[in-house]
GUMIMAR-758539 format. One line per 5 residues: number of its first residue (from 0); their letters; for each residue x, y, z of C-alpha. Coordinates in nm, 2 decimals, always signed. Layout:
<nodes>
NUM) A) X/Y/Z | ...
</nodes>
This chain:
<nodes>
0) XXXXX) -2.09/+0.12/-1.40 | -1.81/+0.41/-1.48 | -1.48/+0.35/-1.45 | -1.26/+0.64/-1.33 | -0.96/+0.42/-1.43
5) XXXXX) -1.00/+0.41/-1.74 | -0.87/+0.77/-1.82 | -0.54/+0.60/-1.57 | -0.56/+0.29/-1.79 | -0.53/+0.59/-2.13
10) XXXXX) -0.25/+0.77/-1.95 | -0.01/+0.43/-1.83 | -0.08/+0.30/-2.20 | +0.15/+0.67/-2.25 | +0.41/+0.70/-2.02
15) XXXXX) +0.53/+0.23/-2.13 | +0.57/+0.31/-2.46 | +0.22/+0.10/-2.56 | +0.02/+0.37/-2.76 | +0.19/+0.53/-3.07
20) XXXXX) +0.04/+0.80/-3.28 | +0.12/+1.16/-3.27 | -0.07/+1.22/-2.98 | +0.08/+1.05/-2.77 | +0.40/+1.14/-2.86
25) XXXXX) +0.35/+1.52/-2.80 | +0.12/+1.40/-2.43 | +0.48/+1.16/-2.33 | +0.73/+1.55/-2.45 | +0.46/+1.76/-2.26
30) XXXXX) +0.48/+1.52/-1.97 | +0.83/+1.52/-1.97 | +0.87/+1.92/-1.94 | +0.61/+1.92/-1.63 | +0.87/+1.59/-1.46
35) XXXXX) +1.16/+1.81/-1.54 | +0.97/+2.13/-1.36 | +0.87/+1.87/-1.12 | +1.23/+1.74/-1.03 | +1.29/+2.08/-1.02
40) XXXXX) +1.15/+2.17/-0.74 | +1.23/+1.80/-0.52 | +1.57/+1.93/-0.56 | +1.51/+2.20/-0.42 | +1.30/+2.12/-0.16
45) XXXXX) +1.54/+1.87/-0.09 | +1.87/+2.19/-0.08 | +1.65/+2.33/+0.17 | +1.63/+2.04/+0.43 | +1.99/+1.96/+0.35
50) XXXXX) +2.14/+2.28/+0.48 | +1.95/+2.29/+0.77 | +1.69/+2.61/+0.56 | +1.43/+2.41/+0.67 | +1.40/+2.25/+1.04
55) XXXXX) +1.38/+1.90/+1.07 | +1.15/+1.82/+1.38 | +1.31/+1.53/+1.68 | +1.06/+1.43/+1.81 | +1.20/+1.23/+2.19
60) XXXXX) +1.09/+0.83/+2.00 | +1.26/+0.68/+1.80 | +1.08/+0.66/+1.41 | +1.04/+0.41/+1.21 | +0.96/+0.55/+0.83
65) XXXXX) +0.83/+0.33/+0.61 | +0.81/+0.44/+0.22 | +0.83/+0.43/-0.16 | +0.96/+0.61/-0.46 | +0.65/+0.52/-0.72
70) XXXXX) +0.31/+0.58/-0.73 | +0.04/+0.35/-0.61 | +0.03/+0.04/-0.43 | +0.37/-0.20/-0.31 | +0.37/-0.35/-0.03
75) XXXXX) +0.37/-0.09/+0.24 | +0.08/-0.10/+0.48 | +0.21/-0.50/+0.52 | +0.55/-0.38/+0.67 | +0.44/-0.18/+0.85
80) XXXXX) +0.16/-0.37/+1.03 | +0.54/-0.67/+1.05 | +0.69/-0.42/+1.21 | +0.43/-0.33/+1.48 | +0.34/-0.72/+1.52
85) XXXXX) +0.76/-0.77/+1.57 | +0.77/-0.47/+1.80 | +0.43/-0.56/+2.00 | +0.65/-0.89/+2.08 | +0.91/-0.80/+2.23
90) XXXXX) +0.71/-0.59/+2.45 | +0.76/-0.23/+2.34 | +0.45/-0.01/+2.30 | +0.42/+0.17/+1.92 | +0.20/+0.36/+1.74
95) XXXXX) +0.15/+0.42/+1.36 | +0.13/+0.72/+1.17 | -0.04/+0.76/+0.89 | -0.13/+1.10/+0.67 | -0.50/+0.97/+0.58
100) XXXXX) -0.50/+0.96/+0.21 | -0.84/+0.88/+0.16 | -1.03/+0.91/+0.49 | -1.32/+1.16/+0.38 | -1.26/+1.34/+0.71
105) XXXXX) -0.89/+1.34/+0.86 | -0.96/+1.25/+1.24 | -0.66/+1.14/+1.48 | -0.67/+0.76/+1.63 | -0.83/+0.58/+1.35
110) XXXXX) -1.12/+0.35/+1.47 | -1.14/+0.60/+1.79 | -1.41/+0.87/+1.62 | -1.86/+0.68/+1.59 | -1.73/+0.90/+1.27
115) XXXXX) -1.60/+0.66/+1.02 | -1.53/+0.90/+0.73 | -1.23/+1.06/+0.92 | -1.12/+0.66/+0.85 | -0.93/+0.57/+0.54
120) XXXXX) -0.87/+0.20/+0.42 | -0.61/+0.11/+0.55 | -0.61/+0.21/+0.84 | -0.96/+0.05/+0.98 | -0.81/-0.28/+0.85
125) XXXXX) -0.48/-0.20/+1.05 | -0.75/-0.16/+1.36 | -0.90/-0.43/+1.25 | -0.57/-0.67/+1.23 | -0.33/-0.51/+1.54
130) XXXXX) -0.64/-0.39/+1.72 | -0.44/-0.25/+2.02 | -0.24/-0.03/+1.81 | -0.28/+0.35/+1.83 | -0.26/+0.46/+1.42
135) XXXXX) -0.32/+0.82/+1.43 | -0.40/+0.98/+1.10 | -0.28/+1.31/+1.00 | -0.11/+1.46/+0.70 | +0.16/+1.66/+1.00
140) XXXXX) +0.30/+1.36/+1.13 | +0.51/+1.61/+1.38 | +0.12/+1.66/+1.57 | +0.06/+1.35/+1.51 | +0.40/+1.20/+1.71
145) XXXXX) +0.33/+1.38/+1.97 | -0.04/+1.28/+1.98 | +0.11/+0.90/+1.96 | +0.38/+1.01/+2.30 | +0.18/+1.22/+2.49
150) XXXXX) -0.17/+1.08/+2.50 | -0.09/+0.68/+2.36 | +0.28/+0.69/+2.55 | +0.40/+0.53/+2.24 | +0.76/+0.42/+2.25
155) XXXXX) +0.85/+0.44/+1.94 | +0.68/+0.54/+1.60 | +0.64/+0.35/+1.26 | +0.59/+0.59/+0.99 | +0.39/+0.49/+0.68
160) XXXXX) +0.41/+0.61/+0.40 | +0.68/+0.92/+0.48 | +0.95/+0.85/+0.27 | +0.86/+1.19/+0.07 | +0.81/+1.36/+0.39
165) XXXXX) +1.12/+1.54/+0.51 | +1.01/+1.71/+0.85 | +1.02/+1.48/+1.11 | +1.39/+1.33/+1.18 | +1.37/+0.91/+1.16
170) XXXXX) +1.63/+0.66/+1.35 | +1.53/+0.42/+1.02 | +1.37/+0.49/+0.69 | +1.29/+0.13/+0.48 | +1.20/+0.16/+0.13
175) XXXXX) +0.97/-0.08/-0.02 | +1.01/-0.18/-0.43 | +0.75/-0.28/-0.59 | +0.88/-0.57/-0.79 | +0.64/-0.62/-1.08
180) XXXXX) +0.74/-0.20/-1.12 | +1.03/-0.12/-0.90 | +1.15/+0.19/-1.05 | +0.80/+0.36/-1.23 | +0.95/+0.35/-1.61
185) XXXXX) +1.26/+0.54/-1.51 | +1.06/+0.87/-1.52 | +0.96/+1.18/-1.25 | +0.56/+1.20/-1.21 | +0.41/+1.26/-1.43
190) XXXXX) +0.67/+1.17/-1.76 | +0.71/+0.81/-1.49 | +0.55/+0.66/-1.18 | +0.85/+0.84/-0.93 | +0.76/+1.04/-0.64
195) XXXXX) +1.15/+1.12/-0.67 | +1.42/+1.08/-0.85 | +1.56/+0.72/-0.80 | +1.93/+0.88/-0.69 | +1.75/+0.96/-0.34
200) XXXXX) +1.75/+0.63/-0.26 | +2.05/+0.73/-0.13 | +1.85/+0.83/+0.19 | +1.74/+0.47/+0.20 | +1.85/+0.28/+0.57
205) XXXXX) +1.73/-0.11/+0.40 | +1.52/-0.18/+0.10 | +1.22/-0.48/+0.09 | +1.15/-0.60/-0.26 | +0.82/-0.69/-0.22
210) XXXXX) +0.59/-0.97/-0.43 | +0.84/-1.12/-0.47 | +0.73/-1.45/-0.55 | +0.46/-1.30/-0.84 | +0.81/-1.27/-1.07
215) XXXXX) +1.12/-1.47/-1.19 | +1.46/-1.51/-0.99 | +1.67/-1.36/-1.30 | +1.40/-0.98/-1.30 | +1.49/-0.94/-0.83
220) XXXXX) +1.84/-1.00/-0.95 | +1.82/-0.73/-1.18 | +1.63/-0.55/-0.95 | +1.96/-0.64/-0.65 | +2.20/-0.48/-0.90
225) XXXXX) +1.98/-0.14/-0.98 | +1.95/-0.13/-0.58 | +2.34/-0.21/-0.46 | +2.43/+0.08/-0.71 | +2.21/+0.37/-0.62
230) XXXXX) +2.31/+0.29/-0.26 | +2.52/-0.04/-0.22 | +2.49/-0.02/+0.20 | +2.13/+0.01/+0.24 | +2.08/-0.39/+0.32
235) XXXXX) +1.83/-0.54/+0.09 | +1.49/-0.77/+0.16 | +1.26/-1.02/+0.04 | +0.93/-1.02/+0.08 | +0.60/-1.22/-0.03
240) XXXXX) +0.22/-1.17/+0.01 | +0.09/-1.47/+0.08 | -0.26/-1.58/+0.09 | -0.40/-1.67/+0.48 | -0.72/-1.68/+0.46
245) XXXXX) -1.12/-1.67/+0.28 | -1.32/-1.54/+0.49 | -1.75/-1.54/+0.38 | -1.80/-1.17/+0.50 | -2.19/-1.28/+0.54
250) XXXXX) -2.12/-1.50/+0.88 | -1.71/-1.47/+0.91 | -1.66/-1.81/+0.82 | -1.30/-1.87/+0.78 | -1.29/-2.17/+0.42
255) XXXXX) -0.99/-2.37/+0.30 | -0.76/-2.24/+0.10 | -0.86/-2.50/-0.14 | -1.18/-2.35/-0.19 | -1.16/-2.15/-0.45
260) XXXXX) -0.95/-2.43/-0.73 | -1.19/-2.41/-1.06 | -1.41/-2.19/-0.89 | -1.59/-1.91/-1.15 | -1.50/-1.54/-0.94
265) XXXXX) -1.59/-1.26/-1.01 | -1.32/-0.93/-0.80 | -1.30/-0.60/-0.77 | -1.06/-0.43/-0.53 | -1.01/-0.08/-0.48
270) XXXXX) -0.63/-0.13/-0.37 | -0.25/+0.03/-0.51 | -0.17/-0.29/-0.68 | -0.51/-0.47/-0.84 | -0.25/-0.72/-1.10
275) XXXXX) -0.13/-0.85/-0.73 | -0.48/-0.97/-0.64 | -0.53/-1.12/-0.99 | -0.27/-1.34/-1.02 | -0.26/-1.41/-0.64
280) XXXXX) -0.66/-1.53/-0.75 | -0.49/-1.75/-1.03 | -0.20/-1.85/-0.83 | -0.53/-2.04/-0.61 | -0.71/-2.17/-0.95
285) XXXXX) -0.93/-1.99/-0.91 | -1.15/-1.90/-1.32 | -1.08/-1.54/-1.27 | -1.38/-1.41/-1.53 | -1.33/-1.03/-1.48
290) XXXXX) -1.09/-0.84/-1.23 | -1.30/-0.53/-1.18 | -1.10/-0.19/-1.05 | -1.13/+0.10/-0.86 | -0.93/+0.39/-0.82
295) XXXXX) -0.69/+0.33/-0.48 | -0.86/+0.38/-0.16 | -1.26/+0.41/-0.31 | -1.52/+0.45/-0.08 | -1.85/+0.27/-0.26
300) XXXXX) -2.14/+0.36/-0.29 | -2.40/+0.14/-0.25 | -2.48/+0.14/-0.58 | -2.18/+0.03/-0.70 | -2.15/-0.29/-0.47
305) XXXXX) -2.51/-0.39/-0.57 | -2.40/-0.32/-0.95 | -2.10/-0.59/-0.85 | -2.38/-0.80/-0.75 | -2.57/-0.78/-1.06
310) XXXXX) -2.27/-0.81/-1.29 | -2.13/-1.11/-1.16 | -2.48/-1.32/-1.13 | -2.48/-1.24/-1.44 | -2.16/-1.36/-1.53
315) XXXXX) -2.29/-1.72/-1.39 | -2.00/-1.67/-1.07 | -1.94/-1.87/-0.80 | -1.84/-1.64/-0.55 | -1.74/-1.31/-0.53
320) XXXXX) -1.37/-1.18/-0.45 | -1.23/-0.84/-0.29 | -0.90/-0.81/-0.08 | -0.96/-0.74/+0.31 | -0.85/-0.38/+0.27
325) XXXXX) -1.15/-0.36/+0.06 | -1.36/-0.59/+0.34 | -1.44/-0.24/+0.61 | -1.54/+0.01/+0.35 | -1.83/-0.31/+0.23
330) XXXXX) -1.90/-0.33/+0.56 | -2.00/+0.03/+0.58 | -2.26/-0.02/+0.34 | -2.41/-0.33/+0.26 | -2.62/-0.51/+0.57
335) XXXXX) -2.52/-0.79/+0.77 | -2.89/-0.92/+0.59 | -2.76/-0.82/+0.27 | -2.44/-1.02/+0.21 | -2.64/-1.33/+0.40
340) XXXXX) -2.85/-1.25/+0.14 | -2.66/-1.22/-0.15 | -2.75/-1.55/-0.44 | -2.37/-1.52/-0.50 | -2.05/-1.56/-0.19
345) XXXXX) -1.87/-1.32/-0.10 | -1.57/-1.39/+0.01 | -1.23/-1.17/+0.15 | -0.87/-1.30/+0.09 | -0.67/-1.18/+0.29
350) XXXXX) -0.30/-1.18/+0.26 | -0.03/-1.10/+0.51 | +0.39/-1.02/+0.39 | +0.65/-1.30/+0.47 | +1.02/-1.23/+0.42
355) XXXXX) +1.12/-1.50/+0.19 | +1.50/-1.50/+0.39 | +1.68/-1.33/+0.65 | +1.42/-1.30/+0.85 | +1.61/-1.29/+1.14
360) XXXXX) +1.83/-0.95/+1.02 | +1.54/-0.77/+0.95 | +1.41/-0.81/+1.26 | +1.80/-0.70/+1.41 | +1.72/-0.38/+1.22
365) XXXXX) +1.42/-0.28/+1.40 | +1.61/-0.38/+1.75 | +1.86/-0.14/+1.60 | +1.63/+0.15/+1.53 | +1.38/+0.14/+1.86
370) X) +1.64/+0.11/+2.04
</nodes>
């Protein structure tokens, strides 16, 4: 099976210093020069917005933005889901604004079109978990916001992955920090994983540190202290991704959470933070034979999924494990009959975001931003 991820692995080994030698040093120098140019363009863009040379658009509804400052997965979408669920419990009609990254043909309200190519994996997952919350896929968040308000009567908007999207004015910017790699090796891409300089975190109205259960207190304290130095006014919250459900994909049957204990499993995923998936499986005491990783948002082909099934059988796996984000793509390719006839059980691990502490304070922050 082809692994485009190998190129990413090579790149990662260069920027994190694991790969040594003249070629690695030359690449790092080249990446650094490119990152300086990129950083300059970002600074110029931010200046134009702050000076009013480029106008921001204010919509007639409060906007909560959930974003991050590093490339890759950080736990934004589970937080968006949590906020949408909270607003629903308060009787507010919310809509989610997504860029639609990974959709082959970006559409408008996810799940409405009969053409599934208009949806991406995250929108399909949100549709499964929040069936009555509109999720507007449009790279122009202003247009998406107007659709949400005018066509879906949304009273408040949640922008998924929008910290760098400056044109739409918001009432609250929440920045999710991935505890496994919080500051992107300290450099703007491509020298590091930062989307913009760390000093720009001064724009944040609140921080949410994700995956706190996967690192120790000393590391968390270091992250908190650095965030406080970068932005001393934004409150800091901590979350973990709780493993909430095991599901047999062939019949949607729930399995007990200890079902994986001591079982040999072959796992695969196409998510931004595959390390957290692997750690979660080990936390369930599964015997992880292999974790096959694809690039984030990858849509699996039929041949790739059949190769996964074949590889699991060759390794003698007791189960094939994937994430819910992968499930919504798998069931578009393999028929229910094929899944049922698979000799190795095909299991989905579902997670949910949980605030470790100060949950009521976080809910109050959301309520105040959407009044």
